[in-house]
C-alpha positions in Angstrom: 0.0 0.0 0.0 1.0 3.6 -0.3 2.1 5.3 2.9 0.2 8.4 4.0 3.3 10.4 3.7 3.8 9.3 0.1 0.5 10.6 -1.0 0.7 14.1 0.5 1.0 15.6 -3.0 -1.4 13.4 -4.7 -4.0 16.1 -5.0 -1.6 18.3 -6.9 -0.8 15.4 -9.2 -4.4 14.9 -10.0 -4.9 18.6 -10.6 -2.3 18.8 -13.4 -3.4 20.3 -16.7 -4.7 17.8 -19.3 -1.7 18.4 -21.5 0.7 17.5 -18.7 -1.2 14.3 -17.9 -1.2 13.3 -21.6 2.5 14.0 -21.8 3.1 11.7 -18.7 1.0 9.0 -20.2 3.0 9.1 -23.5 6.3 8.6 -21.7 7.2 5.1 -20.8 6.9 4.8 -17.1 9.7 2.8 -15.6 8.5 0.8 -12.6 11.0 -0.3 -9.9 10.6 -4.0 -9.0 12.4 -6.3 -6.5 13.8 -9.7 -7.5 11.9 -12.3 -5.4 14.4 -15.1 -5.7 17.4 -13.1 -4.7 15.5 -11.7 -1.7 14.4 -15.3 -0.7 17.7 -17.1 -1.2 20.4 -14.5 -0.7 18.6 -12.0 1.6 19.5 -9.1 -0.6 17.3 -6.4 -2.2 18.0 -6.4 -5.9 16.0 -3.8 -7.8 15.5 -3.4 -11.5 13.5 -1.0 -13.7 11.0 -2.3 -16.2 8.6 -0.5 -18.6 5.2 -0.7 -17.0 3.6 -1.0 -20.4 5.5 -4.1 -21.2 2.8 -6.7 -22.0 5.1 -9.6 -20.9 5.8 -8.1 -17.5 4.6 -10.2 -14.6 4.9 -9.1 -11.0 3.2 -9.3 -7.6 2.0 -6.0 -6.0 1.9 -6.1 -2.2 -0.9 -4.6 -0.2 -0.2 -4.2 3.5 -0.5 -2.0 6.5 2.6 0.0 7.6 4.3 -0.5 10.9 6.5 1.8 12.9 10.1 0.4 13.1 13.5 2.0 13.2 14.8 3.1 9.8 16.6 0.7 7.5 18.4 2.1 4.5 18.9 0.2 1.3 20.8 1.2 -1.8 18.5 0.1 -4.6 21.2 0.5 -7.2 18.7 2.3 -9.5 19.4 5.8 -8.5 18.1 6.3 -4.9 18.3 5.1 -1.3 15.2 3.5 0.1 14.2 4.2 3.7 12.2 1.4 5.2 10.3 1.8 8.5 7.2 -0.2 7.7 8.4 -3.7 8.1 11.5 -5.7 9.1 13.6 -7.0 6.2 13.6 -10.5 7.6 9.8 -10.6 7.5 10.0 -9.5 3.8 12.6 -12.1 3.0 10.5 -14.7 4.6 7.5 -13.6 2.5 9.6 -13.8 -0.7 10.7 -17.3 0.2 7.1 -18.4 0.6 6.3 -16.8 -2.8 8.9 -19.0 -4.4 7.0 -22.0 -3.2 3.4 -20.8 -3.8 1.7 -22.7 -6.6 0.6 -19.6 -8.6 3.4 -17.2 -7.7 6.6 -19.4 -7.9 7.0 -18.6 -11.6 6.7 -14.8 -11.1 10.1 -13.2 -10.8 9.3 -9.7 -9.4 7.4 -8.1 -6.5 6.4 -4.4 -6.1 6.4 -3.0 -2.6 6.0 0.7 -2.2 8.4 1.1 0.7 11.3 0.0 -1.5 10.0 0.7 -5.1 8.9 4.3 -4.6 11.7 6.9 -4.9 10.8 9.3 -2.1 12.5 12.4 -3.7 9.7 14.8 -4.4 10.1 15.0 -8.2 10.3 11.3 -8.6 7.6 10.5 -6.0 5.0 12.5 -7.9 5.5 10.4 -11.1 5.1 7.1 -9.2 2.2 8.3 -7.1 0.4 9.3 -10.3 0.9 5.8 -11.6 -0.2 3.9 -8.5 -3.5 2.7 -9.9 -1.8 1.6 -13.1 0.7 -0.4 -11.1 -1.9 -2.3 -9.2 -4.0 -2.8 -12.3 -1.0 -4.2 -14.2 0.0 -6.6 -11.4 -0.4 -10.3 -12.2 -1.5 -10.7 -8.6 -2.2 -8.4 -5.7 -1.0 -10.0 -2.6 -2.4 -8.8 0.7 -0.2 -9.3 3.7 -2.0 -7.8 6.7 0.9 -8.7 9.1 3.9 -7.8 7.0 4.8 -5.5 10.0 5.0 -8.7 12.1 8.1 -7.5 14.0 6.3 -4.4 15.0 3.3 -6.4 16.1 5.4 -8.6 18.3 6.8 -5.6 20.1 3.4 -4.1 20.9 2.6 -6.4 23.7 3.5 -9.8 25.3 0.0 -10.9 24.4 0.6 -10.2 20.7 3.9 -12.0 20.9 2.4 -15.1 22.6 -0.5 -15.2 20.0 1.9 -15.0 17.1 4.1 -17.7 18.5 1.1 -19.9 18.9 0.1 -19.2 15.3 3.5 -20.3 14.2 3.3 -23.5 16.3 0.0 -24.5 14.9 0.5 -22.9 11.4 -0.6 -26.1 9.6 -3.8 -26.3 11.5 -4.6 -22.6 10.8 -3.5 -23.0 7.2 -6.1 -25.9 6.7 -8.7 -24.0 8.7 -8.5 -20.8 6.6 -8.6 -23.0 3.4 -11.7 -24.8 4.8 -9.9 -28.1 4.3 -11.9 -30.3 6.5 -10.0 -33.5 5.6 -6.7 -31.9 6.5 -8.1 -30.6 9.8 -9.4 -34.1 10.7 -6.0 -35.6 10.0 -4.3 -33.0 12.1 -6.8 -33.4 14.9 -6.1 -37.2 15.0 -2.4 -36.6 14.9 -2.6 -34.2 17.8 -4.5 -36.8 19.8 -1.7 -39.2 19.1 1.0 -36.6 20.0 -0.8 -35.8 23.3 -1.0 -39.4 24.3 -4.8 -39.6 24.3 -5.8 -43.3 24.7 -7.3 -45.0 21.7 -9.5 -47.3 23.8 -12.3 -47.1 24.3 -12.9 -45.5 20.8 -15.8 -43.4 22.2 -13.3 -41.3 24.1 -11.8 -39.8 21.0 -15.1 -39.5 19.3 -16.5 -37.5 22.2 -13.5 -35.3 22.3 -13.7 -34.5 18.6 -17.5 -34.0 18.3 -18.7 -33.0 21.8 -16.2 -30.4 22.8 -15.2 -27.0 21.4 -11.5 -27.9 21.0 -11.2 -29.4 17.5 -11.8 -28.7 13.8 -15.5 -29.5 13.9 -16.3 -26.8 16.3 -13.8 -24.4 14.7 -15.9 -24.6 11.5 -19.5 -25.4 12.6 -21.9 -23.3 14.6 -23.7 -25.1 17.4 -25.6 -23.3 20.1 -25.0 -24.6 23.7 -27.5 -24.8 26.5 -27.1 -21.8 28.9 -25.8 -24.2 31.6 -23.2 -25.8 29.4 -19.6 -25.5 30.8 -16.8 -26.4 28.3 -14.3 -27.1 31.1 -16.8 -29.4 32.9 -17.7 -31.2 29.7 -14.1 -32.0 29.0 -13.5 -33.1 32.6 -16.5 -35.3 32.4 -15.2 -37.1 29.3 -11.9 -37.6 30.9 -13.2 -38.8 34.3 -15.7 -41.2 32.7 -13.0 -42.9 30.7 -12.6 -46.3 32.5 -9.2 -46.9 30.9 -7.9 -43.7 32.3 -9.1 -44.6 35.8 -7.4 -48.0 35.5 -4.2 -46.2 34.5 -4.3 -44.0 37.5 -5.0 -46.9 39.8 -1.8 -48.5 38.7 0.1 -45.5 39.9 -1.3 -45.5 43.4 1.1 -46.4 46.2 0.0 -48.0 49.4 1.1 -45.2 51.7 -0.7 -41.9 51.7 1.2 -38.8 50.5 0.2 -35.8 52.5 0.4 -32.2 51.3 0.4 -30.3 54.5 -2.9 -30.3 56.4 -4.9 -29.1 53.4 -4.7 -32.1 51.0 -4.1 -35.8 51.1 -3.5 -37.8 47.9 -2.9 -41.4 46.9 -1.3 -40.5 43.5 2.3 -41.3 42.8 2.9 -37.7 41.8 0.5 -35.2 43.3 -0.3 -32.5 40.7 -0.3 -29.9 43.5 3.3 -30.6 44.3 4.3 -29.5 40.8 3.4 -26.0 42.0 7.0 -25.9 43.4 10.2 -26.7 41.6 11.4 -29.5 43.7 12.7 -33.1 43.3 10.2 -35.4 45.1 12.2 -38.5 44.3 10.0 -39.7 41.5 11.4 -42.3 39.0 11.7 -41.5 35.3 8.9 -44.0 34.6 6.6 -42.3 37.0 7.4 -38.9 35.6 6.6 -40.1 32.0 3.3 -41.5 33.2 2.5 -38.2 34.9 3.4 -36.2 31.8 1.5 -38.5 29.5 -1.6 -38.0 31.6 -1.6 -34.3 30.9 -3.3 -34.7 27.5 -6.3 -32.8 28.7 -4.3 -29.6 29.3 -2.5 -30.0 26.0 -5.9 -30.2 24.2 -6.9 -27.0 25.9 -3.6 -25.2 25.1 -3.9 -26.2 21.4 -7.5 -25.1 21.2 -7.0 -21.8 22.9 -3.9 -21.0 20.8 -5.7 -21.7 17.5 -8.8 -19.7 18.5 -6.8 -16.8 19.7 -4.7 -16.8 16.5 -7.8 -16.9 14.3 -9.3 -14.0 16.1 -6.0 -12.1 15.9 -5.9 -12.7 12.1 -9.5 -11.5 11.9 -8.5 -8.3 13.7 -5.6 -7.9 11.3 -7.9 -8.2 8.3 -10.1 -5.5 9.7 -7.2 -3.2 10.4 -5.7 -3.7 7.0 -8.9 -3.4 5.1 -10.0 -0.2 6.8 -7.1 1.8 5.4 -8.3 4.2 2.7 -5.6 3.3 0.2 -6.0 -0.4 0.9 -9.7 0.0 0.0 -8.5 1.4 -3.4 -6.1 -1.5 -3.8 -8.5 -4.4 -3.2 -11.1 -2.6 -5.3 -8.7 -2.7 -8.2 -8.1 -6.4 -7.5 -11.9 -7.0 -7.8 -11.7 -6.1 -11.5 -9.4 -9.0 -12.4 -10.3 -11.1 -9.4 -6.6 -11.6 -8.6 -6.4 -11.0 -4.9 -4.5 -13.4 -2.8 -3.6 -13.0 0.9 -1.1 -14.5 3.3 0.0 -14.1 6.9 3.7 -13.9 7.6 3.2 -15.6 11.0 2.0 -18.8 9.2 5.2 -19.2 7.2 7.0 -22.5 7.6 10.1 -22.6 9.7 12.9 -20.9 7.9 16.6 -20.9 8.5 17.7 -18.8 5.6 18.5 -21.7 3.2 16.1 -24.5 3.6 12.9 -25.8 5.4 12.8 -28.5 7.9 12.3 -32.0 6.5 8.9 -32.5 8.1 7.5 -29.6 6.0 8.6 -30.9 2.6 5.3 -32.3 1.6 3.5 -29.1 2.6 6.0 -27.0 0.5 5.0 -28.8 -2.7 1.3 -28.1 -2.1 1.6 -24.6 -0.7 -1.2 -22.3 -1.9 -1.8 -18.8 -0.6 -5.4 -18.0 0.3 -7.5 -16.5 -2.5 -10.4 -14.1 -2.0 -12.8 -14.8 -4.8 -14.9 -11.8 -5.5 -17.0 -13.8 -7.9 -17.9 -16.7 -5.6 -21.4 -15.4 -4.6 -22.5 -18.7 -3.2 -19.8 -18.8 -0.6 -20.3 -15.2 0.3 -24.0 -15.6 0.6 -23.6 -18.6 2.9 -21.1 -16.7 5.1 -23.2 -13.6 5.3 -26.4 -15.5 6.0 -25.4 -15.6 9.6 -25.6 -12.9 12.3 -23.3 -14.5 14.8 -20.7 -11.8 14.5 -22.7 -8.8 13.2 -22.0 -6.6 16.3 -20.3 -6.7 19.7 -23.3 -8.1 21.5 -23.7 -10.9 19.1 -20.0 -11.7 19.3 -20.1 -11.8 23.1 -23.0 -14.2 22.9 -21.4 -16.4 20.2 -18.1 -16.7 22.1 -19.8 -17.7 25.4 -22.8 -19.8 24.3 -21.8 -21.5 21.1 -19.0 -23.4 19.5 -17.7 -20.0 18.3 -16.8 -21.1 14.8 -13.7 -18.9 14.2 -13.6 -20.1 10.5 -17.0 -18.4 9.9 -16.0 -15.4 11.9 -12.9 -14.9 9.8 -14.5 -15.3 6.4 -17.7 -13.4 7.2 -15.5 -10.5 8.5 -13.4 -10.5 5.3 -16.4 -10.7 3.0 -18.1 -7.8 4.9 -15.0 -5.7 4.7 -14.1 -6.3 1.1 -17.5 -6.7 -0.5 -20.3 -5.2 1.6 -19.0 -1.8 2.8 -21.2 1.1 1.7 -19.8 4.3 0.2 -20.4 6.0 3.6 -18.7 3.3 5.6 -15.6 3.4 3.3 -15.5 7.2 3.6 -16.1 7.6 7.4 -15.1 4.3 9.0 -11.8 4.0 7.2 -8.5 5.2 8.6 -6.4 8.0 7.1 -3.9 10.3 8.5 -5.0 12.9 5.9 -8.7 13.3 5.6 -8.3 14.6 2.0 -7.1 11.1 1.1 -10.6 9.7 1.8 -11.8 11.5 -1.3 -8.8 10.6 -3.5 -9.1 6.9 -2.7 -12.8 6.3 -2.4 -14.4 8.8 -4.9 -13.1 6.8 -7.9 -15.0 3.8 -6.6 -18.4 5.6 -6.5 -20.8 7.6 -8.6 -18.7 10.7 -7.8 -15.6 9.5 -9.6 -15.7 12.5 -12.0 -15.1 14.9 -9.0 -11.8 13.4 -8.0 -9.8 16.1 -9.8 -11.6 18.8 -7.7 -10.6 17.5 -4.3 -7.5 19.7 -4.0 -9.7 22.7 -4.1 -12.1 21.6 -1.3 -9.8 22.4 1.6 -10.5 19.2 3.4 -8.8 19.2 6.7 -10.9 17.8 9.5 -13.6 15.1 9.7 -16.2 17.9 9.9 -15.1 19.2 6.6 -15.4 15.7 5.2 -19.0 15.4 6.4 -19.9 18.8 5.1 -18.6 18.0 1.7 -20.5 14.7 1.7 -23.7 16.4 2.6 -23.1 18.6 -0.4 -22.4 16.0 -3.0 -24.2 12.8 -2.0 -27.6 11.5 -3.0 -30.7 11.8 -0.8 -30.4 8.3 0.7 -26.8 8.7 1.8 -27.5 12.2 3.2 -30.3 10.9 5.3 -28.2 8.0 6.4 -25.4 10.3 7.5 -27.9 12.5 9.4 -29.5 9.6 11.3 -26.1 8.2 12.0 -25.0 11.5 13.4 -28.0 11.7 15.7 -27.9 8.1 17.0 -28.3 7.7 20.7 -24.7 6.5 21.0 -23.3 9.4 19.0 -21.1 11.7 21.1 -22.4 15.3 20.8 -21.0 18.4 22.5 -23.1 21.4 21.3 -20.6 22.2 18.6 -21.9 23.8 15.4 -23.0 22.6 13.0 -24.6 19.9 15.2 -25.4 17.7 12.2 -21.7 17.2 11.4 -19.8 17.5 14.6 -20.8 14.4 16.5 -18.6 11.3 16.9 -20.2 8.6 14.8 -21.0 5.5 16.8 -19.9 2.1 15.7 -23.2 0.6 16.8 -25.2 2.3 14.0 -26.1 -0.4 11.4 -25.6 1.7 8.3 -26.1 -1.1 5.8 -29.4 -2.2 7.4 -30.7 1.4 7.5 -29.9 1.9 3.8 -31.5 -1.4 2.9 -34.7 -0.5 4.8 -35.0 3.0 3.5 -34.5 1.6 0.0 -37.1 -1.2 0.1 -39.8 0.0 2.6 -41.9 3.1 3.0 -40.0 5.9 4.7 -40.9 9.3 6.1 -39.1 11.2 3.2 -39.7 11.7 -0.5 -36.6 10.1 -2.0 -37.5 11.4 -5.4 -37.6 15.0 -4.4 -34.1 16.7 -4.5 -35.4 19.3 -2.0 -36.0 16.6 0.7 -32.6 17.3 2.3 -30.3 20.0 1.0 -27.1 21.6 2.3 -26.7 25.3 2.7 -24.4 27.9 4.2 -24.5 31.6 4.5 -22.0 34.2 5.8 -22.8 36.3 8.8 -22.9 39.9 7.7 -23.1 41.8 11.0 -21.6 41.6 14.5 -24.0 42.7 17.2 -21.4 42.4 19.9 -23.5 40.0 22.0 -21.2 37.7 24.0 -23.3 34.7 23.2 -22.8 35.0 19.5 -20.3 32.7 17.7 -18.7 35.7 16.0 -15.5 33.7 15.3 -17.5 31.5 13.0 -18.4 33.6 10.0 -20.0 30.8 8.1 -23.3 29.2 9.2 -23.9 25.8 7.7 -27.3 24.2 7.9 -29.4 21.3 6.5 -32.9 22.0 5.2 -35.0 18.9 5.9 -38.5 18.2 4.6 -40.1 15.1 6.2 -43.6 13.9 5.4 -44.6 14.1 9.1 -43.1 14.9 12.5 -43.9 14.7 16.1 -44.1 17.6 18.5 -43.7 17.0 22.2 -46.6 18.1 24.4 -45.6 21.3 26.3 -48.0 20.5 29.2 -46.6 18.3 31.9 -43.2 17.8 30.3 -41.2 14.9 31.7 -38.2 15.9 33.9 -35.7 14.5 31.4 -37.3 16.7 28.6 -37.0 19.8 30.8 -33.3 19.1 31.4 -32.8 18.6 27.7 -34.4 22.0 27.0 -32.4 23.7 29.7 -29.1 22.4 28.5 -29.9 23.5 24.9 -30.4 27.2 25.9 -26.7 28.3 25.5 -26.3 27.0 22.0 -29.7 28.5 21.1 -28.5 31.9 22.1 -25.3 31.4 20.2 -27.5 31.0 17.1 -29.3 34.3 17.9 -32.4 33.0 19.6 -32.1 35.3 22.6 -35.6 34.5 24.0 -34.6 30.8 24.5 -36.2 29.4 27.6 -37.6 26.1 28.5 -41.1 27.6 28.0 -40.3 28.9 24.5 -38.4 26.0 23.0 -39.8 23.0 21.3 -38.8 19.4 21.0 -39.5 17.7 17.7 -38.9 14.0 16.8 -38.7 13.1 13.1 -38.9 9.3 12.5 -37.2 7.7 9.6 -40.1 5.4 8.9 -43.9 5.7 9.2 -45.5 3.8 12.0 -48.2 2.3 9.9 -47.1 -0.6 7.7 -43.7 -0.7 9.3 -44.0 -3.1 12.2 -45.2 -5.9 9.9 -42.0 -5.9 7.9 -39.3 -4.6 10.2 -38.3 -4.8 13.9 -40.3 -2.4 16.1 -37.2 -1.7 18.2 -35.2 -0.6 15.2 -38.1 1.7 14.2 -38.1 3.4 17.6 -34.3 3.9 17.4 -34.5 5.6 14.0 -35.5 9.1 14.6 -34.0 12.6 14.7 -34.5 14.7 17.9 -34.4 18.4 17.4 -34.7 21.4 19.7 -35.5 24.9 18.8 -38.3 27.3 18.1 -41.0 27.1 15.4 -41.0 30.9 15.4 -37.3 31.2 14.4 -37.2 27.8 12.5 -33.7 27.3 13.6 -33.1 23.8 14.9 -30.2 21.9 16.5 -29.5 18.4 17.6 -29.3 18.3 21.4 -26.4 16.8 23.2 -28.5 14.5 25.3 -30.6 11.7 23.9 -34.2 11.5 24.9 -36.1 8.2 24.5 -38.7 8.3 21.7 -42.2 7.5 22.9 -45.0 8.5 20.5 -47.4 8.9 23.5 -45.4 12.0 24.5 -45.9 13.7 21.1 -48.5 15.1 18.8 -48.2 13.7 15.3 -48.2 16.4 12.6 -48.3 15.9 8.8 -46.5 18.5 6.8 -49.3 18.9 4.3 -51.9 19.5 7.0 -49.7 21.5 9.4 -50.8 24.9 10.5 -50.6 27.0 13.7 -47.8 27.6 16.1 -46.4 24.1 15.9 -46.1 23.9 12.2 -43.3 24.1 9.7 -42.8 23.6 6.0 -39.2 22.5 6.6 -36.6 22.3 9.3 -33.3 24.2 9.1 -30.9 22.2 11.2 -27.8 24.1 12.3 
């Protein structure tokens, strides 16, 4: 991927005159590439230049998330020194070695990685940055490596390091699991039972372990809901204790004399497990020690299961982190055109000593295949997305505690959701970018607004507020409404900062895709065919009346004009205490807007639902309906409205319903200007 620093001048590049752009395109662009085999075998960076337009040129383009390591300098021998802080060279060499073994990539000679292949000198960088899309489009494969910054990840925390070490220890298991290779998983499960010394008789013991616990491939891949009283530790203990052969084995180790452990515990075992708490020689024989160690297969099963599950969840988090970067979104969107996206995790690489692999991995080397994300496999995607086990944090919590927690489904459903199902708004506002301007450079070309990409440098995009304001200006009606309801969600953080429709912190809990789906397929409270339904405006303040309450520093007033089909006005008689507090807290910002007669008695509370009550409950969840509304405070006299900081529960019994066509009197409005 392109670093944020490397795209600082992208806007200027895209704003060049047409003649300059045409001249650049006519010139043969020389792309810098790294020799994969030399990096893999000799641990050296050997760069060459090749014409990007060469039809016979084959190379792999890497997509990854940058880390933060100490600088490593490399003389590329093609005219510049590369400064690398994004990954450790050993991790890159390891990746190159794996590419020489991968079934589809082993015949490809070169790899493009921006940290090395982009000359960072300003004049040269511009030329490469301008060609970024062409480089990824010309690539034979785009290879995503979400953990190429593996050395950085290990140094973040001991937990990270332990998880990564566990992934490497059980790399074959995770490899088969990600591929969905059930036969391979079964073979590894059985091999693990042998390695751990699990008795083969009675046969029911192993069958129960494989099918009735959460510790093997079947539960990693298959969703099963447990009873609320189910305890995975107790279930495993029960299987072990009920095994008659195991009891007979332990009886053979019993000595005639009791072994006491202080006054708290007495034991008949040859080696009391509690004594192992201290490092001390109790005079046990080697045979007794081997018997004791062999009886620890239950703890080994738990350790393997926990390690694989933690690793899979860690890889899932890495996918989310990688795919949420604005430039990565652009990269995998390019891969979608040719369906040539593969992905790999450095931590799953086979043991590597610089020259060869260990003998026991030879068979796997011959069959090595990186993971492929198939944009065209709708049947697999539909199956994975037809589950809601991991749709939000509450579901994830339930799934992890009350089900088999199939990490295979969690991983692939997350990846599909990130790479195939993100909406335009999610890509724009939930993505990560150090420069907010880059959100438009990378995402606009993927949308209906692609023709506006060359205008971005003139928009003066600095903050997230400026991003939202520009979106309100250029988006269609559905997306404008979605952003407005997202900004007013009960979990949005609002702090009475103008404009209130663009300054809240957007909550992760808002289900944007569901909202857009409902508003597109069911009746809603807005005319989606009327361009005037929601419009963005701003005006400049012309006078300064020297009132202290005025926001004189803010010479621009931005507002949304909203026209719903109906709205609800809260009864002024017998206001609930919470409503009184809400009005009282809104007085200061009202006065900053010039409503100097703002008091609890003169202000109004209006609720504008997204969907009509009638005909809605039969098709959609009532709870979702009650959560989808905009709460406004202001005066009908002034028709200046704002979104209050505090959220007030929406109960239709507290409001009078008003239809816009029939509205008249003091509590009527043809539209709502939201500041």
